[in-house]
DRENDO-1510 file (C-alpha; in Angstrom, 1 decimal, always signed):
<recs>
REC; n; res; u; v; w
REC; 1; MET; -3.0; +57.9; -43.7 .
REC; 2; ARG; -2.3; +54.5; -42.1 .
REC; 3; LYS; +0.7; +53.8; -39.9 .
REC; 4; LEU; +3.8; +52.3; -41.7 .
REC; 5; LYS; +5.6; +49.7; -39.5 .
REC; 6; VAL; +9.3; +50.0; -39.9 .
REC; 7; GLY; +12.5; +48.3; -38.7 .
REC; 8; VAL; +16.0; +49.9; -38.3 .
REC; 9; ILE; +19.0; +47.7; -38.9 .
REC; 10; GLY; +22.1; +49.1; -37.2 .
REC; 11; CYS; +21.8; +51.1; -34.0 .
REC; 12; GLY; +24.8; +53.4; -34.3 .
REC; 13; SER; +24.9; +57.2; -34.4 .
REC; 14; ILE; +23.1; +57.7; -37.8 .
REC; 15; ALA; +20.3; +55.5; -36.7 .
REC; 16; ARG; +19.9; +57.2; -33.3 .
REC; 17; TYR; +20.2; +60.8; -34.4 .
REC; 18; ARG; +18.5; +60.6; -37.9 .
REC; 19; HIS; +16.5; +57.5; -38.7 .
REC; 20; LEU; +15.0; +56.5; -35.4 .
REC; 21; ALA; +14.5; +60.1; -34.3 .
REC; 22; GLU; +12.8; +61.1; -37.5 .
REC; 23; TYR; +10.7; +58.0; -37.7 .
REC; 24; GLN; +9.5; +58.6; -34.2 .
REC; 25; ALA; +8.5; +62.2; -35.1 .
REC; 26; HIS; +6.5; +61.0; -38.1 .
REC; 27; GLU; +2.8; +60.7; -37.4 .
REC; 28; ASN; +2.4; +57.9; -39.9 .
REC; 29; VAL; +5.2; +55.6; -38.7 .
REC; 30; GLU; +5.4; +53.0; -36.0 .
REC; 31; ILE; +8.9; +51.8; -35.1 .
REC; 32; THR; +8.3; +48.0; -34.8 .
REC; 33; ALA; +11.8; +46.6; -34.5 .
REC; 34; VAL; +15.5; +47.5; -34.2 .
REC; 35; CYS; +18.6; +45.3; -34.8 .
REC; 36; ASP; +22.3; +45.5; -33.9 .
REC; 37; VAL; +25.0; +42.9; -33.5 .
REC; 38; VAL; +25.8; +44.5; -30.2 .
REC; 39; GLN; +22.9; +43.3; -28.1 .
REC; 40; GLU; +23.2; +46.1; -25.6 .
REC; 41; ARG; +22.6; +48.7; -28.3 .
REC; 42; ALA; +19.7; +46.9; -29.7 .
REC; 43; LEU; +18.1; +46.6; -26.3 .
REC; 44; GLU; +18.7; +50.2; -25.5 .
REC; 45; MET; +17.1; +51.5; -28.7 .
REC; 46; ALA; +14.2; +48.9; -28.4 .
REC; 47; GLU; +13.4; +50.3; -24.9 .
REC; 48; LYS; +13.7; +53.9; -26.0 .
REC; 49; PHE; +11.4; +53.5; -29.0 .
REC; 50; GLY; +9.1; +50.8; -27.8 .
REC; 51; ALA; +10.2; +48.2; -30.3 .
REC; 52; ALA; +11.3; +44.6; -30.5 .
REC; 53; ALA; +15.1; +44.0; -30.3 .
REC; 54; TYR; +17.0; +41.7; -32.7 .
REC; 55; THR; +20.7; +40.9; -33.1 .
REC; 56; ASP; +20.2; +39.0; -36.4 .
REC; 57; TYR; +18.8; +41.2; -39.2 .
REC; 58; GLN; +17.5; +38.1; -41.1 .
REC; 59; GLU; +15.3; +37.3; -38.1 .
REC; 60; LEU; +14.0; +40.9; -38.1 .
REC; 61; LEU; +13.2; +40.5; -41.8 .
REC; 62; LYS; +11.0; +37.5; -41.0 .
REC; 63; ASN; +8.7; +39.8; -39.0 .
REC; 64; GLY; +5.7; +40.0; -41.3 .
REC; 65; GLU; +4.4; +43.2; -39.7 .
REC; 66; ILE; +7.4; +45.2; -40.9 .
REC; 67; GLU; +6.9; +46.8; -44.3 .
REC; 68; ALA; +10.0; +48.9; -44.6 .
REC; 69; VAL; +13.5; +49.0; -43.1 .
REC; 70; SER; +16.4; +51.4; -42.8 .
REC; 71; ILE; +19.9; +50.0; -43.4 .
REC; 72; CYS; +22.3; +51.9; -41.1 .
REC; 73; THR; +25.2; +49.5; -41.1 .
REC; 74; PRO; +28.9; +49.7; -42.3 .
REC; 75; ASN; +29.2; +50.4; -46.0 .
REC; 76; ALA; +30.3; +46.9; -47.1 .
REC; 77; LEU; +27.0; +45.6; -45.7 .
REC; 78; HIS; +24.7; +48.0; -47.5 .
REC; 79; ALA; +24.2; +46.0; -50.7 .
REC; 80; PRO; +23.8; +42.5; -49.3 .
REC; 81; MET; +21.5; +43.6; -46.5 .
REC; 82; SER; +19.4; +45.8; -48.9 .
REC; 83; ILE; +19.1; +43.0; -51.4 .
REC; 84; THR; +18.0; +40.5; -48.7 .
REC; 85; ALA; +15.5; +42.9; -47.3 .
REC; 86; LEU; +14.0; +43.6; -50.8 .
REC; 87; GLN; +13.8; +39.9; -51.5 .
REC; 88; SER; +12.0; +39.6; -48.1 .
REC; 89; GLY; +9.3; +42.0; -49.3 .
REC; 90; LYS; +10.5; +45.1; -47.5 .
REC; 91; HIS; +10.9; +48.6; -48.8 .
REC; 92; VAL; +14.4; +49.8; -48.2 .
REC; 93; LEU; +16.0; +53.1; -47.2 .
REC; 94; CYS; +19.8; +52.6; -47.4 .
REC; 95; GLU; +22.5; +54.8; -46.1 .
REC; 96; LYS; +25.1; +56.1; -48.4 .
REC; 97; PRO; +27.2; +55.1; -50.2 .
REC; 98; MET; +24.7; +52.6; -51.4 .
REC; 99; ALA; +27.3; +50.0; -52.4 .
REC; 100; THR; +31.0; +49.4; -52.9 .
REC; 101; SER; +30.7; +48.7; -56.7 .
REC; 102; LEU; +28.4; +49.3; -59.7 .
REC; 103; ALA; +27.7; +45.6; -59.8 .
REC; 104; GLU; +26.3; +45.7; -56.3 .
REC; 105; ALA; +24.3; +48.8; -57.0 .
REC; 106; GLU; +22.8; +47.3; -60.1 .
REC; 107; ALA; +21.9; +44.2; -58.1 .
REC; 108; MET; +20.1; +46.4; -55.5 .
REC; 109; ILE; +18.1; +48.1; -58.2 .
REC; 110; GLU; +17.2; +44.8; -59.8 .
REC; 111; ALA; +16.0; +43.4; -56.5 .
REC; 112; ALA; +13.8; +46.4; -56.0 .
REC; 113; LYS; +12.4; +46.1; -59.5 .
REC; 114; VAL; +11.8; +42.3; -59.3 .
REC; 115; ASN; +10.2; +42.4; -55.9 .
REC; 116; LYS; +8.2; +45.6; -56.7 .
REC; 117; LYS; +9.5; +47.5; -53.6 .
REC; 118; LYS; +10.9; +51.0; -53.0 .
REC; 119; LEU; +14.6; +51.6; -52.8 .
REC; 120; MET; +15.8; +55.0; -51.6 .
REC; 121; ILE; +19.3; +56.1; -50.8 .
REC; 122; ALA; +19.7; +58.5; -47.8 .
REC; 123; HIS; +21.2; +61.5; -49.6 .
REC; 124; ASN; +19.9; +64.4; -47.6 .
REC; 125; GLN; +21.8; +67.4; -49.2 .
REC; 126; ARG; +19.2; +68.0; -51.9 .
REC; 127; PHE; +16.5; +68.5; -49.2 .
REC; 128; VAL; +18.3; +71.3; -47.4 .
REC; 129; PRO; +16.1; +74.4; -47.8 .
REC; 130; SER; +18.9; +76.6; -49.3 .
REC; 131; HIS; +19.8; +73.8; -51.7 .
REC; 132; ASP; +16.2; +73.3; -52.7 .
REC; 133; LYS; +15.8; +77.0; -53.3 .
REC; 134; ALA; +19.0; +77.2; -55.3 .
REC; 135; HIS; +17.8; +74.4; -57.5 .
REC; 136; GLU; +14.6; +76.4; -58.3 .
REC; 137; LEU; +16.6; +79.5; -59.1 .
REC; 138; ILE; +19.1; +77.8; -61.3 .
REC; 139; GLN; +16.4; +75.9; -63.3 .
REC; 140; ALA; +14.4; +79.2; -63.6 .
REC; 141; GLY; +17.5; +80.8; -65.2 .
REC; 142; ASP; +18.2; +83.4; -62.5 .
REC; 143; LEU; +21.9; +82.8; -62.8 .
REC; 144; GLY; +21.8; +82.4; -66.6 .
REC; 145; ARG; +24.3; +79.9; -68.0 .
REC; 146; ILE; +26.4; +78.1; -65.3 .
REC; 147; TYR; +30.1; +78.2; -65.8 .
REC; 148; SER; +31.7; +76.7; -62.7 .
REC; 149; PHE; +31.3; +75.6; -59.1 .
REC; 150; ARG; +33.2; +74.7; -56.0 .
REC; 151; THR; +31.8; +72.6; -53.2 .
REC; 152; ALA; +33.2; +71.2; -50.0 .
REC; 153; PHE; +32.1; +68.9; -47.1 .
REC; 154; GLY; +34.5; +68.5; -44.3 .
REC; 155; HIS; +34.6; +68.0; -40.5 .
REC; 156; GLY; +37.0; +66.6; -37.9 .
REC; 157; GLY; +36.1; +63.0; -38.7 .
REC; 158; PRO; +34.0; +60.0; -37.5 .
REC; 159; GLU; +35.7; +59.8; -34.1 .
REC; 160; GLY; +33.7; +62.9; -33.1 .
REC; 161; TRP; +30.4; +61.4; -34.5 .
REC; 162; SER; +30.5; +57.6; -34.6 .
REC; 163; ILE; +29.3; +55.7; -31.6 .
REC; 164; ASP; +32.6; +53.8; -31.5 .
REC; 165; GLY; +34.7; +56.9; -31.7 .
REC; 166; ALA; +38.3; +56.3; -32.8 .
REC; 167; ASN; +37.6; +52.6; -33.0 .
REC; 168; SER; +34.8; +53.1; -35.5 .
REC; 169; TRP; +34.3; +50.9; -38.5 .
REC; 170; PHE; +34.7; +54.0; -40.6 .
REC; 171; PHE; +38.4; +53.6; -40.3 .
REC; 172; ASP; +38.4; +49.8; -41.2 .
REC; 173; LYS; +38.8; +49.5; -45.0 .
REC; 174; LYS; +37.1; +46.1; -45.1 .
REC; 175; GLN; +34.0; +47.5; -43.6 .
REC; 176; ALA; +34.0; +51.1; -44.9 .
REC; 177; PHE; +35.6; +50.5; -48.4 .
REC; 178; ILE; +36.3; +54.3; -48.6 .
REC; 179; GLY; +36.6; +57.1; -46.1 .
REC; 180; ALA; +35.7; +60.7; -46.4 .
REC; 181; MET; +34.6; +60.2; -50.0 .
REC; 182; GLY; +32.0; +57.7; -49.0 .
REC; 183; ASP; +31.0; +59.6; -45.8 .
REC; 184; LEU; +30.9; +63.1; -47.3 .
REC; 185; GLY; +32.0; +63.3; -50.9 .
REC; 186; VAL; +29.2; +61.2; -52.3 .
REC; 187; HIS; +26.7; +63.5; -50.6 .
REC; 188; LYS; +28.2; +66.5; -52.5 .
REC; 189; THR; +28.3; +64.5; -55.7 .
REC; 190; ASP; +24.5; +63.9; -55.4 .
REC; 191; LEU; +23.9; +67.6; -54.5 .
REC; 192; MET; +25.8; +68.9; -57.5 .
REC; 193; ARG; +24.0; +66.6; -59.9 .
REC; 194; PHE; +20.7; +67.8; -58.4 .
REC; 195; LEU; +21.6; +71.5; -58.5 .
REC; 196; LEU; +23.0; +71.6; -62.0 .
REC; 197; ASN; +20.5; +69.1; -63.4 .
REC; 198; GLU; +23.3; +67.5; -65.4 .
REC; 199; GLU; +25.4; +64.4; -65.2 .
REC; 200; PHE; +29.2; +64.4; -64.7 .
REC; 201; THR; +31.0; +63.0; -67.7 .
REC; 202; GLU; +34.7; +63.3; -66.5 .
REC; 203; VAL; +36.5; +63.3; -63.2 .
REC; 204; ALA; +40.1; +63.7; -62.1 .
REC; 205; ALA; +41.0; +63.2; -58.4 .
REC; 206; PHE; +43.7; +63.5; -55.8 .
REC; 207; ILE; +43.0; +61.2; -52.8 .
REC; 208; GLU; +45.1; +61.0; -49.7 .
REC; 209; THR; +45.3; +59.5; -46.2 .
REC; 210; ASN; +47.3; +62.2; -44.5 .
REC; 211; ALA; +45.3; +63.4; -41.4 .
REC; 212; LYS; +44.3; +60.2; -39.6 .
REC; 213; GLN; +46.5; +57.5; -38.1 .
REC; 214; ASN; +46.1; +53.7; -38.3 .
REC; 215; THR; +43.7; +53.7; -41.3 .
REC; 216; GLU; +44.0; +52.9; -45.0 .
REC; 217; VAL; +40.8; +54.8; -46.0 .
REC; 218; ASP; +41.0; +58.3; -47.5 .
REC; 219; ASP; +40.6; +61.3; -45.2 .
REC; 220; ASN; +41.2; +64.0; -47.8 .
REC; 221; ALA; +40.0; +64.0; -51.4 .
REC; 222; VAL; +39.7; +66.7; -54.1 .
REC; 223; PHE; +37.9; +66.1; -57.4 .
REC; 224; ILE; +37.9; +68.1; -60.6 .
REC; 225; LEU; +34.6; +67.5; -62.4 .
REC; 226; LYS; +33.1; +68.2; -65.8 .
REC; 227; THR; +29.4; +67.9; -66.8 .
REC; 228; GLU; +27.9; +67.0; -70.2 .
REC; 229; ASN; +27.5; +70.6; -71.1 .
REC; 230; GLY; +30.9; +71.8; -70.0 .
REC; 231; ILE; +30.4; +73.0; -66.5 .
REC; 232; ILE; +33.6; +72.5; -64.5 .
REC; 233; GLY; +34.2; +72.6; -60.8 .
REC; 234; THR; +35.9; +71.2; -57.7 .
REC; 235; LEU; +34.6; +69.0; -54.9 .
REC; 236; ALA; +36.5; +68.5; -51.7 .
REC; 237; ALA; +35.7; +65.9; -49.0 .
REC; 238; SER; +37.7; +65.9; -45.8 .
REC; 239; TRP; +38.0; +64.5; -42.3 .
REC; 240; SER; +40.7; +67.1; -41.4 .
REC; 241; TYR; +38.5; +70.2; -40.9 .
REC; 242; ASP; +39.1; +70.1; -37.2 .
REC; 243; ALA; +38.4; +73.7; -36.3 .
REC; 244; LYS; +35.0; +74.0; -37.9 .
REC; 245; GLU; +32.7; +72.0; -40.3 .
REC; 246; ASP; +32.5; +73.3; -43.9 .
REC; 247; ASN; +29.4; +72.3; -45.9 .
REC; 248; SER; +29.5; +75.1; -48.5 .
REC; 249; THR; +28.8; +75.4; -52.2 .
REC; 250; ILE; +29.5; +78.3; -54.5 .
REC; 251; ILE; +28.1; +78.4; -58.1 .
REC; 252; TYR; +29.4; +80.8; -60.7 .
REC; 253; GLY; +27.0; +81.9; -63.4 .
REC; 254; GLU; +26.5; +84.3; -66.3 .
REC; 255; LYS; +24.2; +86.6; -64.2 .
REC; 256; GLY; +25.7; +86.1; -60.7 .
REC; 257; ILE; +27.4; +84.1; -58.0 .
REC; 258; LEU; +25.4; +81.9; -55.7 .
REC; 259; ARG; +26.8; +81.1; -52.2 .
REC; 260; LEU; +25.2; +78.3; -50.2 .
REC; 261; GLU; +25.8; +77.6; -46.5 .
REC; 262; ASP; +28.9; +79.8; -46.8 .
REC; 263; ASP; +27.8; +82.5; -44.4 .
REC; 264; PRO; +27.0; +82.0; -40.7 .
REC; 265; ASP; +23.9; +84.3; -40.9 .
REC; 266; HIS; +22.5; +83.7; -44.4 .
REC; 267; SER; +22.2; +80.2; -45.9 .
REC; 268; LEU; +21.8; +81.6; -49.4 .
REC; 269; ILE; +23.4; +84.7; -50.9 .
REC; 270; ILE; +23.3; +85.8; -54.5 .
REC; 271; HIS; +25.7; +88.5; -55.9 .
REC; 272; TYR; +24.2; +89.6; -59.2 .
REC; 273; THR; +26.3; +91.1; -62.0 .
REC; 274; ASN; +24.1; +94.2; -61.9 .
REC; 275; GLY; +25.3; +95.0; -58.4 .
REC; 276; GLN; +22.2; +93.6; -56.5 .
REC; 277; THR; +22.8; +91.3; -53.6 .
REC; 278; VAL; +20.1; +89.1; -52.2 .
REC; 279; LYS; +20.5; +87.4; -48.8 .
REC; 280; GLU; +18.2; +84.8; -47.3 .
REC; 281; ASN; +18.2; +82.7; -44.1 .
REC; 282; LEU; +16.3; +79.6; -44.9 .
REC; 283; GLY; +17.2; +77.4; -41.9 .
REC; 284; GLY; +20.2; +75.3; -40.8 .
REC; 285; ILE; +21.9; +72.6; -42.8 .
REC; 286; GLN; +22.3; +69.1; -41.4 .
REC; 287; THR; +25.3; +69.1; -39.2 .
REC; 288; ASN; +26.9; +67.2; -36.3 .
REC; 289; GLU; +27.2; +70.5; -34.5 .
REC; 290; GLU; +24.6; +72.2; -32.4 .
REC; 291; GLY; +21.9; +74.2; -34.2 .
REC; 292; GLY; +21.8; +72.1; -37.3 .
REC; 293; GLN; +18.6; +71.1; -39.1 .
REC; 294; GLU; +16.7; +68.5; -37.1 .
REC; 295; ASP; +14.6; +67.1; -39.9 .
REC; 296; SER; +16.7; +65.9; -42.8 .
REC; 297; GLY; +13.7; +65.3; -45.0 .
REC; 298; VAL; +14.8; +61.9; -46.0 .
REC; 299; ILE; +12.4; +59.9; -43.7 .
REC; 300; THR; +9.5; +62.1; -44.7 .
REC; 301; ARG; +10.0; +61.5; -48.4 .
REC; 302; PHE; +10.7; +57.8; -48.0 .
REC; 303; VAL; +7.5; +57.2; -46.1 .
REC; 304; LYS; +5.5; +59.4; -48.5 .
REC; 305; SER; +6.8; +57.3; -51.5 .
REC; 306; ILE; +5.5; +54.1; -49.8 .
REC; 307; LEU; +2.2; +55.4; -48.6 .
REC; 308; LEU; +1.4; +57.2; -51.9 .
REC; 309; ASP; +3.1; +54.7; -54.1 .
REC; 310; THR; +5.4; +57.2; -55.8 .
REC; 311; VAL; +9.0; +57.0; -57.0 .
REC; 312; PRO; +11.4; +58.0; -54.2 .
REC; 313; PRO; +13.3; +61.2; -55.0 .
REC; 314; VAL; +16.7; +59.5; -54.6 .
REC; 315; ASN; +15.9; +56.1; -55.9 .
REC; 316; GLY; +18.5; +53.4; -56.7 .
REC; 317; ASP; +19.3; +54.8; -60.1 .
REC; 318; GLU; +20.0; +58.2; -58.6 .
REC; 319; GLY; +22.2; +56.7; -55.9 .
REC; 320; MET; +24.2; +54.7; -58.5 .
REC; 321; LYS; +24.9; +57.7; -60.6 .
REC; 322; SER; +26.4; +59.5; -57.6 .
REC; 323; LEU; +28.4; +56.4; -56.7 .
REC; 324; LYS; +29.7; +56.1; -60.2 .
REC; 325; VAL; +31.5; +59.5; -59.8 .
REC; 326; ILE; +33.1; +58.3; -56.6 .
REC; 327; LEU; +34.3; +55.1; -58.2 .
REC; 328; GLY; +35.6; +57.1; -61.2 .
REC; 329; ALA; +37.6; +59.3; -58.8 .
REC; 330; LEU; +39.2; +56.3; -57.2 .
REC; 331; ASP; +40.2; +55.1; -60.7 .
REC; 332; SER; +41.6; +58.5; -61.5 .
REC; 333; ASN; +43.7; +58.6; -58.4 .
REC; 334; LYS; +45.0; +55.1; -59.1 .
REC; 335; THR; +45.8; +55.6; -62.8 .
REC; 336; LYS; +46.7; +59.3; -62.6 .
REC; 337; LYS; +44.4; +59.9; -65.6 .
REC; 338; ILE; +41.2; +61.8; -66.3 .
REC; 339; ILE; +38.4; +59.2; -66.2 .
REC; 340; THR; +35.4; +59.3; -68.6 .
REC; 341; LEU; +32.3; +58.3; -66.7 .
</recs>
């Protein structure tokens, strides 16, 4: 296949450790340009990856060689930058959460449709080997009817990951919109929709800022969720798991209990009601810690969708469905009511 020329807008940690690294490793990709409002970062990444450097993303979009871009900027910029890029004739891979409102998300989807370009949202949880295997098992009926679940995603917070540390945009509500829910919770929302193959119809939530100082965004959130067929469960997103990251999911079914990324030695464990236990090590999950999965699978699938002209696995519609749950949780916390989605 031919080489796809790409640009990366935003040169922070997610661009450095995921997008740029994975584009560079892809045999059918050429990193053509990078952009960051901090010129030193743009120049640093341009030199490292042999690309042109920009400080104005609209100037980058004028580069006719570039066919696709990654949007790796603060949350509030995801929608406007993605829409401009789509209108400029570029395919777009946008970081999560895709937008700060359903109206923004719908505008992104419409821009992709009108301009006949791909729009993919960088939800990587469904591509983790244990999660992919779990999806197959659940759809094949190995667990029988699913009754309930609990899933969590938490770590010590962006100051240990973001390029700006404690001064990161993640803590600025104007730029971030939401905190742990947008950073971690929306990932798990997308994962559970994928695993259960059902949409959530109701959500109730408790959302707090009780672990971080000098910020208005949430750092701890717990949702209670219900699907269209009555599966109920909990989802926790947190920036207060300082001792160790938790990225686990447990699913309770008629024929057994499925544990994902809950054991240090086995990424998938099934305890069947007949007494049998199956343990598998399918490789590490994406993590900021050492030993995590190096290839998130997002870049590979985005590039494939462009080169083979197929629908991206996490297209704009999928991204919006996961965002809708997060927005419903915000509404629930504010009104102290169960929200129908």
